[in-house]
N, C-alpha and C positions, 0 to 999 in steps of 0.2 A: 467534337465533345472532347472537354479537356479533364481531367481529373488528378487529384491527389491520392498518392498512395500512404495511407493511413495505417500504422501499425501500434499494437497495444501488447508490449512485452508482461504480459502478467503472472499472478502467482503460480496459475495452474494450466495456462493456454497461453498460447500465442495467436494474436487475431491480427489478419490485414484485412483491409478493404480500399477498395477504390470509389472515392465520394467526390460529385462533383460541386461546383461552386452553390448550388442551391441547398447544400449539406444532405442530399440524398446518395443511401449508400446502393450502388449498383451491381457491384460484385462484392464478395465477401469470403473469407479462406478463415476458419479457426481448426486449429490443432492442438493437440496435449502439448504442454510445455513440457521442456525437462524435469523429471523427479530427481526430487533433493536426495542426496544421502545424509539422513539425519540420526545422529548417536551421540550419547550423554551430552547434550546440549550443544552439538555442533550442527550445522545445516550448511551443506555444500552443493553445488552445481558447477559442471564444467562449462565456461564459458562457450567453448565451439560449439556445445548442444545449442545454445541461442542463436548463432547464425546458420546451423545448420534447420532450424525452424523458420528464419526468416527464408531462407533459399527455399525451403518445403513450401511456405505458405505461397509464395511467388509462383512458384511453379504452377501451383494448383489456379491462382488466380489467372496466371497466361495461358493456361489450356481451356479454362472456362470462359477467359473474356479476352483473347487476342486483341481485339481493337480497342478495347477500353486500356490494355495494358502499354497499348503503344501511344496511346495519349496521355501518359503521366509525365504532370508539369513538375511536380515536386513530390519529395520523400520526408514524412514527420513520424518521429517512433516516439511513442512514449512508453516508460517502463516502471517496473519495481524500483522502490527507492531504498536505503538502509543497506544496499548490497553492494561490497565492493569487489571489484577484480583488480589482480595485481598483476603488472606487465613489467618485463626487462627493458633494456634499451632498443631491443629490436622489434617491442611491440608485442612481445610473446606474453602470454599468461604466464606465469610463475607455478601457479596452484590451482586448485579451484576455488571458483568464488565463495567467498563467505555471505549467506543469505541474511534478508531481514529477521529470521527467526534465529540464527547462531547468537548463543547466550555464554560462550565459554570464556569469555573476555571479562566476566564479572568480576572476577579476583584482580584482575590487572586494572581494570577501571578503578577500583578501590585504590590501588595503589597509586595509581596515575593522579587522580582526585587530592590526594594527600601530599602528592609531590607538587603539584602546581598551585595549592593553598586554595584559600577563597577568593585571594585577591584578583583572579582571572576571570570574567565573566561566564567563561564558557567551562570552567571548572565544575560548576554545577550539575551540567547538563551531560556530564561524562559518565555514561553506565555501560551495560554488556553491548547496547546495541549501537555505541557510538564509533564510528569509525576510526578514529584516535585510540580507544579500548583497545580494536582489533589490533592495529598495527603494531601496540605495547604487548598485545599477546603473542605475534608474531615474533617480535624482537625477542622474547623471553622462550616460547617453544619452538619456531622455527628459524634460525640463527642462518643460514644461508641463504632461504628465500627472503627473508627480510633485508640481507645485505644486498640482494640482487634489485630490489626494488626501484625502478625508475618511474613509474607513475601509478595512479588509482584511477579507476575509472568505475562508474557505474554500469549495469547492460546496457541501457538504450545508447550511451554515449561511447559502448567496446561496440556496438552495433555499426554508426556511424563512424568512428574510427575505419573499420572494415571497408565500409562505402566509399569514403572520401581519401582516407589517408592521414587525416587531421584528428589530434586528441582534443575534444573540448568537451564543455560542460555549459551546462546554466547555473545561476546562482541561485536557485530555489533548491534544485536538487544538492547542490555542491555546498549548502548552508552551511553544516555543521565543519566541515575541513576547512573551509574557508574563514570560518571565525578561531579556527588554529594559526591562522597565519597572522594574527593581531598581535604583539607584542604588548602586554600591558603591565605596567608597574617593575618591568624589566623580567617578565615571566614571557616565555616562548615555548606553548605546547610542542609545536612541532620539533622545535631545537631539544627539549627534554629528551627526545627520543633518537635525537642524532639526525634527525630530519631536517630539511628543507620547504620551501614554497614551491621547489621545483618539480616535486612529486604531482601536483596538483596541473590539471591540463589548462588549457585557454577557458577565459571567460566569456560565455556569449548569452546575449538575450534568448529567449527562446523561440522568438520570430526572426532569428539571424541566422544565415546560411553558414553550415559547417564549412560548405564547400561542394564541388560537384561530385557525382558519383563518377569514380574514374573508370578508365577502361580495363577490360582485362578479366572482369567480374564473374562469377560461374553462370550460366545460363538459368532463368534467364532475367536476371538484374544488369547482364552486358548491355541489354536493349536500353538501360537508363543513363549510361554514362554521358555525364554533361548535366544531367538533372541537379538541380540543387538539393541540398539534403537539408532541412534546418535543424536547429539544435534542439529543439522542443524542452520537453520538462520533466518531471516524474509522472506518473499515471493518476495519482491523486489529481494533482494541477492540473492535466488536459481534462479530467473527467468533470471536475468541477465547472472548466470550461463548456464542457459539451453537456452540460446542466443548465448553463445561463446562470449560474451562483458564483461567477468571479467576478462578482460588483458589491460593494459594502450594503451592509445588513444581511445578506442572506447566511444562512446556514446551509452547511451541505452533508449528505451520510453517503459515502460510497460503499456500499455491501458486496464485495468479492470475494476473493479468498479470505480476506481479513475486512474487518469494518475500519473506516477513517470517517472522524467528526470533525468538522469546525466551522468556526463563524467566520464570516470576512469583515475587515474594518479598514477604516483610514486609520485608526489609532493603532501604535503599537503598544497594547497593555501587556501584561503577565499574569499568570494564574496558574495556581501550583499544579505541578505535572503534566501542564499542556506545552507546546511547543509553539513560540511565537516567530514566525518566519517571514521575511521579508518576500512578500510576493509581487515584487515590481511595482512599487507605489501603493498597493495594499497589504493588509498584513492577515495572515491566517492563524488563529488562535485555537489550536486541538493538535489533531494528529491521529498517527496509526495506532491501532490495536493487535493483538496478536491472533484475535477470535473474530469470525463473522461466520460467512456462508461454511466455510471450511468445518466451524463447530457443527453445522448441520449435517455436512457430510458426513463426519463422525459418527452423529446419532445413527443415520439412516444405515449406515454400515454396522453399526453396534447392533441394530435391530434385525440386520439381513435385509433391509430395505432398498439396498443399493444395487442390484443386478440389472433394472433397466438402463443403466447408462444413460441418462437424461441429461441433457447439457446444462439444465436450467434449475439450478437447487430450490429458485421458488418454485417451481413447477413440482420437482419430485417429492416435494413435502406434503402435498396438497392432501393425498390419501389420509397421511397421519392425522393432519388435522380436522379433517371430517368427522372422526371418530366423536364417542360420549366424553365427557369430562366430567372427573370426579369433583366434590362441590368443594374439598378442602386442595387449595392449590399449591403448588410445589415451588421452591426457588430452586435456581441451578446459578452456581458461579461460575462463568464461561472460561474461566482461565487454564485451559488444558493445556498451553505453550506458554506459561510465564505469561506476563503482561507487560505492553508498552504505556502508552498512554491509557490513563495518567499515571500509574502508578510505577514504570521501569523498573518492576521486580519478577525476573526471570523464573524465581522458587514459588511464586504462587501457582495453585492447582487448581481444578475444578472439582466441584462435588453437588451433587443431587441432595436438599434439605428437605425434610419432613416425608419422605416415602412411607407408603401404607401399601398393606396386602392389595388393598383394591386401584392403585394407580396402575394404568396401563398406558401403552403407547403414546396415544394421545395426549396424554398429562408430561410425560416428557419431551413430546416435542414443543408443547405448548411453553414449556418451561425454560427450555434453550434459548426460543425466540423472545420471552421476557427477560431472560437474562442477558442477552445482549443489547436489548433496547434499555434495559435499568444501566448498562454500563455507558451506554451514549447519552443517558439522562446527565450521569455525573459529568460529562464533560461538557454537555451542553450548559449547564447551570454554574459550572464553574467559568465557563467562557463568559456568560452572560453576567455574571457577577462582577467579573471583573471590567467589563466594558459600562455596567452600570445600566444596561436597558435589554429588554428580551429582544430575539428577532422575530419578524414576522412570518416566518416559514421557514422549514426545511426541504431543500432540493434533495429527493431519494433518487440514488440510481445505481446501478451493476444488477446482477443475476436475481439478489433476492428481491429487488424493485418490482419483479414480474409478480409476486405473490400480494396479491390486496392484503390477505390476511395478516401478514409481518407489516405491509404498511401502515395499518389501522391500528395495530397493537404500538407501533413507533408514535403514533400520532397519539394514542390515549395515554402511554407512559410519559410522553415527553412535553404534552399539554403544547402542542404547536403543531398547525397543518402541515402535511406531509403532501410534498408535491413530487409526483413523479414524471420524469422526463419523458418525452416521446420516442429518443433513442434508446434503442434496446443496448448499444455499448457507447455511451458518453466517452468514453476514452478513447474511442476512435474517430466519433465527432471531432472533439476536442482536438485532436491531433490533427485534423482536416482543417478547424477552424484554425491552428497555428499555419499549417502549410499556406491556405488561403490569405491570410494577413501578410505572412511573408512574402506571398508572390505579389501583395498590394492592389488585391480584389477589394480589401476592405482597410479604412483607414486606421482602426484599432480591432483590437481585441473584444471593445465593450461593443462595438459597431458589429463585429461579426457576430458577437452571441446574440445581441437582439436580430439580427435576419435569419440565423439559421437554426435557432435554437427553438424547438415547440414543447409544451406539457401533454401529458395525455390523462392524468387524473390527479385527483386532489381529496384529500381523506383529513376531514376536520375531526378535531379529538372531542371524544363524547365526554362532558362533565362528570356523569355517574360514575364511567369507566376508572377516569382518571382521578377522581377521587379515592376508590378502591385500590387503585394501583398504586397509590401514596401509602396506604398502609404497608402493601407489599413491600415497596419500597424501601420504607423504613427498616423493614425485619431483612430485606438482601444487604444493606449496609452494614445491620449489626452482624451478619453471617461473614461477611466480608474480613469484618475486625477479628471476629472469633477464631475464624479457621486460617488466617494467614499466617500464624506463629506455627502451627500443627504442619501448613505445607512444606514452610521452611527445614523444620526437624524430619520430613519426609525426604526431600529431597538432598538432606547433609547423611541421612541415611544410605540411600541410592550410592551418592559418591564414596563414601566409605567403605561398602560392599563391593562396590564395582559392577560390571555390567552382567546381567542375567544370563545362563545359557541353559541348556537341555540338562545339563548334570548341576546346576545348582539351582537352590527353592529360597523363596524368602523364609526368614525365620518364621 
């Protein structure tokens, strides 16, 4: 029997699985991902820690399924995006990676936009989460590191580099930096920082091989020497394939550490605050938020309900959702870490609105799930308006998809059927789809999706609940607008006063 080693480098965990040509997971290993160091807008992870997780996950697979591990025909790794690893000329990390949450380059992004002017199409997309803004921040704050940068990789590309010795990425994951290589009206975004396109790796399609795994890797990776390592793509792209939604007319919602929602189209339309990314012949209109299942984890910790260490957030919240609800609903703004799509504002903050003395933990739980779903609706409505037509369904995957209550809430709020994929980990299945397609088992990604993806449940929107949520949604939008300026002032206060410690108290 032949298998693909599929890996998903996620925001909170590292998953690896051995998946056969029928899409069946025969062995799986999930370990906690490296913890990020988050402080004063910064968020960093040591890149070596991701390599260590890959080795550890493979040790577990090789120990539990040695015969299957010996039957690996290909490797495909998907992973978090909007995260940069900066390497020197010898391919060594110069510093910790700046993760998708890092917002320190907000001011640098503003200065960079002004410098480039509106004449360059990428200028409007440059914000605190943009790779060019982070390079600008390094130029201002870490001069020696900046001068030593030879290349910039995303985490999955760094692992592929360690496996093969070749630096490469795909045009989906690399889209924002690739856009900065275009010189428009004499404006050169990379050149504005004294950089050139040489810092970008080779560009390959997701189903192209970066190269064979080299010899001399640590055990058990030494057993896969010569096996092709495919370029793959970011975790969203792979998970959408694993849900069977990498086809025009579908919407997808991946709910892992953070939420990602988008619509797949054959047309490259633009919508306010959304990313339009060429997904290799198709276009994704939507993108990642900063909030999702991690927001639920925050609530569980806040309420002291996180002591069971459950691996599935969708299951963990069941006890809270089973309690009685108060007649007066609550609103929750889910912006605990600022927001990417659709606002690109690191200064947004969260809030519960409408609390009274009778509200309890169940009310808070529903408000959190509804707040995240309201954000889904904003993104969906903007994408549909740009396309001029509604989607037929939303394919839903990730840890939260295991919870039927949340699935129904999303259907009722968005007013669209929500279809849950049968694969517990669509990112892993998507990586396997890339691997098997790259090996030639399938003629195309569409054919592989048709053969390997199945669905588990369908949630139809309830018309009465959709109408009731419509009223609450209007209040949610008004609350966003009213509280955004206050959030900005609170963040400004914290920046002026500096970090709090045991000897300092807020005024």
